Structures are given as C-alpha cells and as structure tokens.
Residue frames as a rotation matrix with the C-alpha (Angstrom) as fourth column:
UNK 1
0.184 0.948 0.260 100.53
0.101 0.244 -0.964 95.68
-0.978 0.203 -0.050 103.41
UNK 2
-0.917 -0.387 -0.096 100.39
-0.079 -0.059 0.995 94.97
-0.391 0.920 0.023 99.70
UNK 3
0.139 0.990 -0.022 97.35
-0.022 -0.019 -1.000 95.80
-0.990 0.139 0.019 97.54
UNK 4
-0.814 -0.296 0.500 96.73
0.444 0.238 0.864 94.94
-0.375 0.925 -0.063 93.88
UNK 5
-0.149 0.748 -0.647 94.56
-0.266 -0.660 -0.703 97.20
-0.953 0.068 0.297 91.68
UNK 6
-0.826 0.013 0.564 92.69
0.534 0.344 0.773 96.36
-0.184 0.939 -0.291 88.48
UNK 7
-0.263 0.764 -0.588 90.15
-0.214 -0.641 -0.737 98.42
-0.941 -0.068 0.333 86.61
UNK 8
0.209 0.478 -0.853 87.93
-0.873 -0.303 -0.383 98.13
-0.442 0.824 0.354 83.58
UNK 9
-0.621 -0.342 0.705 87.98
-0.127 0.932 0.340 94.36
-0.774 0.122 -0.622 82.98
UNK 10
-0.191 0.666 -0.721 84.83
-0.916 -0.385 -0.114 94.66
-0.354 0.638 0.684 80.85
UNK 11
0.664 0.633 0.397 84.12
-0.518 0.773 -0.366 90.90
-0.539 0.038 0.842 80.79
UNK 12
0.413 -0.584 -0.699 87.38
-0.745 0.225 -0.628 89.89
0.524 0.780 -0.343 79.06
UNK 13
0.998 -0.023 0.057 88.37
-0.011 0.848 0.530 86.38
-0.061 -0.530 0.846 80.11
UNK 14
0.403 -0.915 0.020 91.97
0.691 0.290 -0.662 86.60
0.600 0.281 0.749 78.80
UNK 15
-0.094 -0.413 0.906 92.52
-0.265 -0.867 -0.423 89.90
0.960 -0.280 -0.028 80.65
UNK 16
0.672 0.412 0.615 91.05
-0.695 0.066 0.716 88.42
0.255 -0.909 0.331 83.84
UNK 17
0.900 -0.388 -0.199 93.34
0.408 0.910 0.069 85.40
0.154 -0.143 0.978 83.61
UNK 18
0.040 -0.922 0.385 96.35
0.474 -0.322 -0.820 87.72
0.880 0.215 0.424 83.23
UNK 19
0.099 0.073 0.992 95.27
-0.632 -0.766 0.120 89.85
0.769 -0.639 -0.030 86.18
UNK 20
0.901 0.310 0.305 94.77
-0.429 0.522 0.737 86.85
0.070 -0.795 0.603 88.44
UNK 21
0.617 -0.763 -0.193 98.15
0.651 0.632 -0.422 85.41
0.444 0.135 0.886 87.45
UNK 22
-0.237 -0.710 0.663 99.87
0.138 -0.701 -0.700 88.72
0.962 -0.075 0.264 88.36
UNK 23
0.384 0.460 0.801 97.78
-0.734 -0.374 0.567 89.04
0.560 -0.805 0.194 91.51
UNK 24
0.989 0.000 -0.146 98.80
0.073 0.866 0.495 85.55
0.127 -0.501 0.856 92.65
UNK 25
0.254 -0.967 0.024 102.47
0.760 0.184 -0.623 86.34
0.598 0.176 0.782 91.95
UNK 26
0.080 -0.217 0.973 102.31
-0.100 -0.973 -0.208 89.70
0.992 -0.081 -0.099 93.73
UNK 27
-0.596 -0.241 -0.766 101.74
0.665 0.388 -0.639 88.44
0.451 -0.890 -0.071 97.25
UNK 28
-0.700 0.405 0.588 99.08
-0.447 -0.891 0.082 91.13
0.557 -0.206 0.805 97.73
UNK 29
-0.914 0.402 0.062 96.51
0.134 0.443 -0.887 90.63
-0.384 -0.802 -0.458 100.48
UNK 30
0.069 0.992 -0.110 93.65
0.259 -0.124 -0.958 92.18
-0.963 0.037 -0.266 98.52
UNK 31
-0.714 -0.089 0.695 92.56
0.700 -0.067 0.711 92.57
-0.017 0.994 0.110 94.93
UNK 32
-0.269 0.595 -0.757 90.90
0.126 -0.757 -0.641 95.96
-0.955 -0.268 0.129 94.50
UNK 33
-0.533 0.207 0.820 88.67
0.845 0.169 0.507 96.15
-0.034 0.964 -0.265 91.44
UNK 34
-0.729 0.115 -0.675 87.68
0.080 -0.965 -0.251 99.67
-0.680 -0.237 0.694 90.41
UNK 35
0.100 0.964 -0.245 84.52
-0.288 -0.208 -0.935 98.88
-0.952 0.164 0.257 88.46
UNK 36
0.380 0.234 -0.895 83.40
-0.922 0.022 -0.386 97.91
-0.070 0.972 0.224 84.97
UNK 37
-0.304 -0.507 0.807 83.86
-0.614 0.751 0.241 94.26
-0.728 -0.423 -0.540 85.78
UNK 38
-0.324 0.242 0.915 81.57
0.340 0.932 -0.126 92.20
-0.883 0.270 -0.384 83.53
UNK 39
0.628 0.706 0.326 79.91
0.578 -0.143 -0.803 94.41
-0.520 0.694 -0.498 80.92
UNK 40
-0.333 -0.805 0.491 81.72
0.933 -0.207 0.294 96.00
-0.135 0.557 0.820 77.97
UNK 41
-0.204 0.326 -0.923 79.37
0.239 -0.898 -0.369 99.00
-0.949 -0.296 0.105 77.83
UNK 42
0.659 0.647 0.383 77.70
0.510 -0.011 -0.860 100.64
-0.552 0.763 -0.337 74.83
UNK 43
0.825 -0.367 -0.430 80.68
-0.514 -0.804 -0.299 102.84
-0.236 0.467 -0.852 73.86
UNK 44
-0.219 -0.947 0.236 83.26
-0.746 0.318 0.585 100.05
-0.628 -0.048 -0.776 73.79
UNK 45
-0.053 0.150 -0.987 83.68
-0.798 0.588 0.132 97.25
0.600 0.795 0.088 71.28
UNK 46
0.958 0.277 0.068 83.13
-0.271 0.806 0.526 93.69
0.091 -0.523 0.847 72.45
UNK 47
0.225 -0.956 0.186 86.50
-0.935 -0.158 0.318 92.78
-0.275 -0.246 -0.930 74.01
UNK 48
-0.249 -0.442 -0.861 88.63
-0.612 0.761 -0.214 89.81
0.750 0.474 -0.461 73.07
UNK 49
-0.739 -0.071 -0.670 87.41
0.291 0.863 -0.413 86.72
0.607 -0.500 -0.617 74.91
UNK 50
-0.547 0.600 0.583 84.21
-0.757 -0.652 -0.038 88.38
0.357 -0.463 0.811 76.10
UNK 51
-0.203 0.452 -0.869 82.81
0.278 0.877 0.391 85.88
0.939 -0.162 -0.304 78.62
UNK 52
-0.191 0.128 0.973 81.25
-0.696 -0.717 -0.042 87.73
0.692 -0.685 0.227 81.55
UNK 53
0.827 0.549 0.122 79.90
-0.477 0.570 0.668 84.59
0.297 -0.611 0.734 83.25
UNK 54
0.579 -0.698 -0.422 83.32
0.600 0.715 -0.358 82.92
0.552 -0.046 0.833 83.13
UNK 55
-0.355 -0.670 0.652 84.96
0.009 -0.700 -0.714 86.10
0.935 -0.247 0.254 84.46
UNK 56
0.263 0.551 0.792 82.48
-0.819 -0.306 0.485 86.11
0.510 -0.777 0.370 87.35
UNK 57
0.942 0.086 -0.326 83.23
0.041 0.931 0.364 82.47
0.334 -0.356 0.873 88.15
UNK 58
0.108 -0.986 -0.128 86.98
0.625 0.168 -0.763 83.11
0.773 0.002 0.634 88.24
UNK 59
-0.429 -0.270 0.862 86.67
-0.315 -0.850 -0.423 86.22
0.847 -0.453 0.279 90.40
UNK 60
0.596 0.738 0.318 84.27
-0.589 0.132 0.797 84.48
0.546 -0.662 0.513 92.78
UNK 61
0.563 -0.483 -0.671 87.12
0.565 0.817 -0.114 82.13
0.603 -0.315 0.733 93.73
UNK 62
-0.578 -0.816 0.009 88.78
0.613 -0.442 -0.654 85.24
0.538 -0.373 0.756 95.22
UNK 63
0.267 0.833 0.484 85.67
0.327 -0.551 0.768 86.76
0.906 -0.047 -0.420 96.81
UNK 64
0.790 0.031 -0.612 87.20
0.612 -0.072 0.787 86.89
-0.020 -0.997 -0.076 100.29
UNK 65
-0.200 -0.947 -0.251 90.17
0.830 -0.300 0.471 88.89
-0.521 -0.114 0.846 98.94
UNK 66
-0.467 0.068 0.882 88.30
0.742 -0.513 0.432 91.34
0.482 0.856 0.189 96.67
UNK 67
-0.232 0.446 -0.865 87.31
0.424 -0.754 -0.502 94.90
-0.875 -0.483 -0.014 97.48
UNK 68
-0.654 0.047 0.755 85.26
0.752 -0.075 0.655 96.28
0.087 0.996 0.014 94.57
UNK 69
-0.455 0.560 -0.692 83.30
-0.082 -0.800 -0.594 99.36
-0.887 -0.213 0.410 93.59
UNK 70
0.285 0.717 0.636 80.63
0.679 0.317 -0.662 99.77
-0.676 0.621 -0.396 90.95
UNK 71
-0.826 -0.546 -0.139 81.48
0.246 -0.571 0.783 101.27
-0.507 0.613 0.606 87.58
UNK 72
-0.357 0.708 -0.609 79.23
-0.719 -0.625 -0.305 102.96
-0.596 0.329 0.732 85.07
UNK 73
-0.322 0.228 -0.919 78.97
-0.766 0.508 0.394 99.70
0.556 0.831 0.011 83.06
UNK 74
-0.967 -0.031 -0.253 78.11
0.118 0.826 -0.551 97.56
0.227 -0.562 -0.795 86.12
UNK 75
-0.255 0.954 0.157 74.50
-0.621 -0.287 0.730 96.69
0.741 0.089 0.665 86.92
UNK 76
0.024 0.393 0.919 72.34
-0.949 0.298 -0.103 94.94
-0.314 -0.870 0.381 89.48
UNK 77
0.928 0.292 -0.230 72.22
-0.362 0.851 -0.381 91.93
0.085 0.437 0.895 87.16
UNK 78
0.156 -0.954 -0.257 76.04
-0.293 0.204 -0.934 91.79
0.943 0.221 -0.248 87.23
UNK 79
-0.368 -0.287 0.884 75.97
-0.904 -0.111 -0.412 91.79
0.216 -0.951 -0.219 91.04
UNK 80
0.624 0.697 0.353 73.76
-0.750 0.661 0.018 88.68
-0.221 -0.276 0.935 90.92
UNK 81
0.797 -0.385 -0.466 76.67
-0.018 0.755 -0.656 86.75
0.604 0.531 0.594 89.35
UNK 82
-0.154 -0.961 0.231 79.27
-0.210 -0.197 -0.958 87.92
0.965 -0.196 -0.172 91.86
UNK 83
0.444 0.241 -0.863 79.91
0.681 0.535 0.500 86.58
0.583 -0.809 0.073 95.36
UNK 84
-0.518 -0.574 -0.635 81.55
0.824 -0.534 -0.190 89.83
-0.230 -0.621 0.749 96.45
UNK 85
0.461 0.750 -0.474 79.92
0.623 -0.654 -0.429 93.23
-0.632 -0.098 -0.769 96.85
UNK 86
-0.716 -0.648 0.260 80.38
0.661 -0.509 0.551 95.75
-0.225 0.566 0.793 94.06
UNK 87
0.086 0.895 0.437 77.13
0.947 -0.210 0.244 97.69
0.310 0.393 -0.866 94.22
UNK 88
0.610 0.095 -0.786 78.49
0.504 -0.813 0.293 100.83
-0.611 -0.575 -0.544 95.91
UNK 89
0.877 -0.218 0.428 80.01
0.285 -0.481 -0.829 103.68
0.386 0.849 -0.360 93.94
UNK 90
0.129 -0.899 0.418 82.84
-0.531 -0.419 -0.737 104.21
0.837 -0.127 -0.532 96.43
UNK 91
0.833 0.009 -0.554 84.63
0.427 0.626 0.652 102.66
0.352 -0.780 0.517 99.39
UNK 92
0.566 -0.685 0.459 87.37
-0.772 -0.635 0.003 103.64
0.289 -0.356 -0.888 101.83
UNK 93
0.648 -0.487 -0.586 90.49
0.528 0.842 -0.116 101.66
0.550 -0.235 0.802 102.72
UNK 94
0.849 -0.414 0.329 92.68
-0.528 -0.637 0.562 102.62
-0.023 -0.651 -0.759 105.66
UNK 95
0.420 -0.789 -0.448 96.37
-0.040 0.477 -0.878 101.80
0.906 0.387 0.169 105.22
UNK 96
0.465 -0.312 -0.828 98.68
0.831 0.475 0.288 100.73
0.304 -0.823 0.481 108.02
UNK 97
-0.653 -0.757 0.003 100.37
0.727 -0.628 -0.276 104.16
0.211 -0.178 0.961 107.91
UNK 98
-0.362 0.612 -0.703 97.05
0.493 -0.515 -0.702 105.91
-0.792 -0.600 -0.115 108.59
UNK 99
-0.866 0.057 -0.496 96.59
-0.422 -0.615 0.667 107.12
-0.267 0.787 0.556 105.00
UNK 100
-0.027 0.940 0.341 93.11
-0.033 0.340 -0.940 106.81
-0.999 -0.037 0.022 103.53
UNK 101
-0.983 -0.151 0.105 92.34
0.086 0.130 0.988 105.50
-0.163 0.980 -0.114 100.05
UNK 102
-0.059 0.971 -0.231 89.08
-0.475 -0.231 -0.849 106.69
-0.878 0.059 0.475 98.51
UNK 103
-0.856 -0.219 0.469 88.18
0.205 0.687 0.697 103.99
-0.475 0.692 -0.543 95.97
UNK 104
0.204 0.927 -0.316 85.77
-0.232 -0.268 -0.935 104.81
-0.951 0.264 0.161 93.16
UNK 105
0.358 -0.049 0.932 85.32
0.790 0.548 -0.275 103.99
-0.497 0.835 0.235 89.50
UNK 106
-0.691 -0.672 -0.265 85.77
0.469 -0.696 0.544 107.55
-0.550 0.251 0.796 88.28
UNK 107
-0.512 0.563 0.649 82.51
0.654 -0.234 0.720 108.34
0.557 0.792 -0.248 86.51
UNK 108
0.668 0.741 -0.074 81.09
0.592 -0.468 0.656 110.12
0.452 -0.482 -0.751 89.57
UNK 109
0.837 -0.510 -0.196 84.17
-0.169 -0.582 0.795 111.15
-0.520 -0.633 -0.574 91.54
UNK 110
0.564 -0.702 0.435 87.48
0.804 0.347 -0.483 111.85
0.188 0.622 0.760 89.78
UNK 111
-0.475 -0.862 -0.176 90.30
0.878 -0.476 -0.037 114.37
-0.052 -0.172 0.984 89.50
UNK 112
-0.798 0.186 0.574 87.91
0.102 -0.896 0.433 117.08
0.594 0.404 0.695 88.31
UNK 113
0.217 0.898 0.383 85.05
-0.561 -0.207 0.802 116.19
0.799 -0.389 0.459 90.67
UNK 114
-0.655 -0.640 -0.402 86.64
-0.017 0.545 -0.838 115.17
0.756 -0.542 -0.368 93.94
UNK 115
0.517 0.692 -0.504 84.91
0.551 0.181 0.814 114.04
0.655 -0.699 -0.288 97.08
UNK 116
0.750 -0.292 0.593 85.89
-0.581 -0.720 0.379 115.83
0.317 -0.629 -0.710 100.27
UNK 117
0.588 -0.668 -0.456 89.44
0.625 0.733 -0.268 114.67
0.513 -0.127 0.849 100.92
UNK 118
0.918 -0.378 -0.121 92.09
-0.171 -0.651 0.739 115.88
-0.358 -0.658 -0.663 103.32
UNK 119
0.352 -0.881 -0.318 95.78
-0.888 -0.207 -0.411 116.37
0.296 0.427 -0.855 102.62
UNK 120
-0.594 -0.664 0.454 97.50
-0.750 0.662 -0.014 113.00
-0.292 -0.349 -0.891 102.46
UNK 121
0.235 0.744 0.626 94.43
-0.236 0.668 -0.706 111.13
-0.943 0.018 0.332 101.22
UNK 122
-0.870 -0.493 0.014 94.55
-0.155 0.300 0.941 109.15
-0.469 0.816 -0.338 98.00
UNK 123
0.254 0.905 -0.340 91.90
-0.708 -0.065 -0.703 109.35
-0.658 0.419 0.625 95.28
UNK 124
-0.790 -0.477 0.384 91.95
-0.158 0.765 0.625 105.97
-0.592 0.433 -0.680 93.50
UNK 125
0.330 0.939 -0.098 89.86
-0.373 0.035 -0.927 105.58
-0.867 0.343 0.362 90.36
UNK 126
-0.503 -0.355 0.788 89.71
0.578 0.540 0.611 103.96
-0.643 0.763 -0.067 86.94
UNK 127
0.414 0.906 -0.081 87.21
0.431 -0.274 -0.860 104.84
-0.802 0.322 -0.504 84.18
UNK 128
0.556 -0.210 -0.804 89.52
-0.611 -0.759 -0.224 106.92
-0.563 0.616 -0.551 81.97
UNK 129
0.921 -0.258 0.293 91.62
0.356 0.862 -0.360 103.88
-0.160 0.435 0.886 80.99
UNK 130
0.431 -0.807 0.403 94.71
0.011 -0.442 -0.897 106.09
0.902 0.391 -0.182 81.34
UNK 131
0.306 -0.353 -0.884 97.22
0.896 0.420 0.142 105.47
0.321 -0.836 0.444 84.16
UNK 132
0.365 -0.195 0.910 97.99
-0.252 -0.962 -0.105 108.26
0.896 -0.191 -0.400 86.63
UNK 133
0.476 -0.257 -0.841 100.19
0.859 0.342 0.381 108.40
0.190 -0.904 0.383 89.75
UNK 134
-0.381 -0.565 0.732 100.79
0.423 -0.810 -0.406 111.94
0.822 0.155 0.547 90.97
UNK 135
-0.367 0.246 -0.897 100.38
0.849 -0.305 -0.431 114.39
-0.379 -0.920 -0.097 93.80
UNK 136
-0.411 0.340 0.846 98.00
0.473 -0.714 0.517 117.28
0.779 0.612 0.133 93.27
UNK 137
-0.092 0.336 0.937 97.45
-0.537 -0.809 0.237 119.91
0.838 -0.482 0.255 95.97
UNK 138
-0.502 -0.235 0.833 98.31
-0.864 0.182 -0.469 117.51
-0.042 -0.955 -0.294 98.80
UNK 139
0.489 0.700 0.520 96.12
-0.551 0.710 -0.438 114.71
-0.676 -0.072 0.733 97.43
UNK 140
-0.750 -0.641 0.163 97.55
-0.303 0.552 0.777 111.67
-0.588 0.533 -0.608 95.65
UNK 141
0.405 0.818 -0.409 95.63
-0.795 0.094 -0.599 110.85
-0.451 0.568 0.689 92.47
UNK 142
-0.682 -0.649 0.337 96.03
-0.476 0.744 0.469 107.27
-0.555 0.160 -0.816 91.29
UNK 143
0.578 0.776 -0.251 94.56
-0.717 0.336 -0.611 105.38
-0.390 0.534 0.750 88.34
UNK 144
-0.105 -0.676 0.729 95.95
-0.156 0.736 0.659 101.93
-0.982 -0.045 -0.182 87.46
UNK 145
-0.665 -0.087 -0.742 94.73
-0.730 -0.136 0.670 102.29
-0.159 0.987 0.027 83.86
UNK 146
0.477 0.879 0.008 92.81
-0.822 0.449 -0.350 99.57
-0.311 0.161 0.937 82.06
UNK 147
-0.385 -0.597 0.704 93.58
-0.298 0.802 0.517 95.92
-0.874 -0.010 -0.487 81.49
UNK 148
0.008 0.506 0.862 91.14
0.670 0.638 -0.380 95.51
-0.742 0.581 -0.334 78.59
UNK 149
0.593 0.269 0.758 90.80
0.769 -0.469 -0.435 98.82
0.239 0.841 -0.486 76.73
UNK 150
-0.093 -0.667 -0.740 93.90
0.732 -0.549 0.403 100.95
-0.675 -0.504 0.539 77.44
UNK 151
0.823 0.369 0.431 93.79
0.561 -0.643 -0.521 104.45
0.085 0.671 -0.737 76.00
UNK 152
0.875 -0.452 -0.173 96.26
-0.399 -0.875 0.273 107.24
-0.275 -0.170 -0.946 75.37
UNK 153
0.415 -0.739 -0.531 98.77
-0.621 0.197 -0.759 104.93
0.665 0.644 -0.377 73.72
UNK 154
-0.203 -0.475 0.856 99.27
-0.957 0.281 -0.071 102.86
-0.207 -0.834 -0.512 76.88
UNK 155
-0.603 -0.015 -0.797 99.51
-0.226 0.962 0.153 99.08
0.765 0.273 -0.584 77.07
UNK 156
0.550 0.781 -0.297 97.24
0.067 0.313 0.947 97.13
0.833 -0.540 0.120 79.46
UNK 157
-0.542 -0.747 0.386 98.19
-0.264 -0.286 -0.921 98.01
0.798 -0.601 -0.042 83.03
UNK 158
0.519 0.597 -0.612 97.46
0.515 0.353 0.781 97.19
0.682 -0.720 -0.125 86.66
UNK 159
0.275 -0.381 0.883 98.47
-0.549 -0.816 -0.181 98.72
0.789 -0.435 -0.434 89.98
UNK 160
0.246 -0.268 -0.931 100.36
0.684 0.729 -0.029 97.72
0.686 -0.630 0.363 93.08
UNK 161
0.577 -0.113 0.809 100.70
-0.566 -0.769 0.297 99.36
0.588 -0.629 -0.508 96.52
UNK 162
0.693 -0.398 -0.601 103.63
0.661 0.683 0.311 98.35
0.287 -0.613 0.736 98.69
UNK 163
-0.196 -0.861 -0.469 106.20
0.973 -0.231 0.016 100.06
-0.122 -0.453 0.883 100.90
UNK 164
0.068 0.341 -0.938 104.24
0.403 -0.869 -0.287 103.33
-0.913 -0.359 -0.196 100.94
UNK 165
-0.701 -0.334 -0.630 104.32
-0.433 -0.502 0.749 103.58
-0.566 0.798 0.207 97.14
UNK 166
0.454 0.838 0.303 101.71
-0.021 0.350 -0.936 103.22
-0.891 0.419 0.177 94.40
UNK 167
-0.695 -0.696 -0.180 102.89
-0.272 0.022 0.962 101.88
-0.665 0.718 -0.205 91.04
UNK 168
0.650 0.714 -0.259 101.29
-0.549 0.205 -0.810 101.37
-0.525 0.669 0.525 87.64
UNK 169
-0.417 -0.830 0.371 102.80
-0.376 0.529 0.761 98.36
-0.827 0.178 -0.533 85.90
UNK 170
0.038 0.330 -0.943 102.57
-0.973 0.227 0.040 96.77
0.227 0.916 0.330 82.48
UNK 171
0.897 0.356 0.262 102.01
-0.408 0.896 0.179 93.03
-0.171 -0.267 0.948 82.28
UNK 172
0.567 -0.788 -0.239 105.65
0.268 0.452 -0.851 92.67
0.778 0.419 0.468 81.21
UNK 173
0.412 -0.337 -0.847 106.64
0.911 0.159 0.380 94.17
0.007 -0.928 0.372 84.59
UNK 174
-0.535 -0.607 0.587 107.66
0.614 -0.757 -0.223 97.68
0.580 0.241 0.778 83.50
UNK 175
-0.133 0.428 -0.894 106.86
0.803 -0.483 -0.350 100.44
-0.581 -0.764 -0.279 86.01
UNK 176
-0.131 0.179 0.975 105.06
0.858 -0.472 0.202 103.12
0.497 0.863 -0.091 83.96
UNK 177
0.120 0.213 0.970 104.09
-0.295 -0.925 0.239 105.48
0.948 -0.314 -0.048 86.78
UNK 178
-0.027 -0.070 -0.997 104.73
0.851 0.522 -0.060 105.66
0.525 -0.850 0.045 90.51
UNK 179
0.081 0.078 0.994 104.14
-0.342 -0.934 0.101 107.97
0.936 -0.348 -0.049 93.44
UNK 180
-0.728 -0.337 -0.596 105.16
0.467 0.393 -0.792 107.85
0.501 -0.856 -0.129 97.10
UNK 181
0.406 0.914 -0.017 102.49
0.571 -0.239 0.785 108.52
0.713 -0.329 -0.619 99.70
C-alpha cells in the first residue's frame, strides 16, 4: 500500500498543481489531505495563486482517491465546493500490516493533546506547518509539513507511506524526515 499526504494547501492553486503532479507520479492509492484545504485563514497572508474554487475543481477530479479531515480554516461553505468529505475532525486508516493511522489536522489533537492511542499507532497531523517523523513513547508522530506556508525554515513538503515507512519529502525529492513503523 502506498499513501500520499498533503496538508495546509490554503487555497493555493500552484501548490495544488505541484501536489497533484507528485501524487500522480507516486503511484499512491490514496491522497490524504490533513485539512486547511481552501481557505488561507485570518493569521496567514493570502497565498500565491489563491484560487480556492479552482483548487476545489482540481481536487474534485480525485474525489474517489481522497481521504480528508477538516482543519481549523475549513468551513461548511468549503465543503459545499468539494465532492469528497472533509467535515470530520479526524479519521482512522487501517494499514495492511494492522497498524492504525489516526488522521487529524492538529488543532484539536496533536503531539501535546493526543487521542487515546495504543502502542504502534500513528498520530498523523498537519497544522504546525513543520514536518515531523518520529517515535514517541511507542506512538509514531507524523506531520508532512505544509505545501503552502512552510515554517521553521523548511521548504514546502509532502508525505509518502510505503514499505512500512513514513517519509517527508521536498518537491525536489529530498527525504527530510523518515520513520519506520
């Protein structure tokens, strides 16, 4: 199984085009979007190429491949533009090896405020715009970073799961972080 992760698109058309190009090249079965899809939010500047309706149209072409959760900048109005569900604050994905991924944006559940997880589970979130791939007390914590507003000196990043490993990659293909499950 191969999964592709993107977070914090914030309505940027150029970033969405880059993500979809990498997703198509990756051979992943699903595109997991960790919230903040269309709206830039009140604390962020308007991103380059801010075109939320165009972003929605592009993503809707992949609606049968997308698993998405709601971010703090996502709204009911945003959901009206999307042909895939993103109105829940979390979701679970079961991997072929029996490991569980808890998907969330990160504004409600995160490293400091974890849901009930068991050893071997994976907490997957965005929101901080800073990539993470590490084990912490038996739980894997994974954040693919942000494609639109990276922070902490990072470049725009996305994530990939394959061969029992989670990676954070730059758009030039450099592996910035990785962790084995």
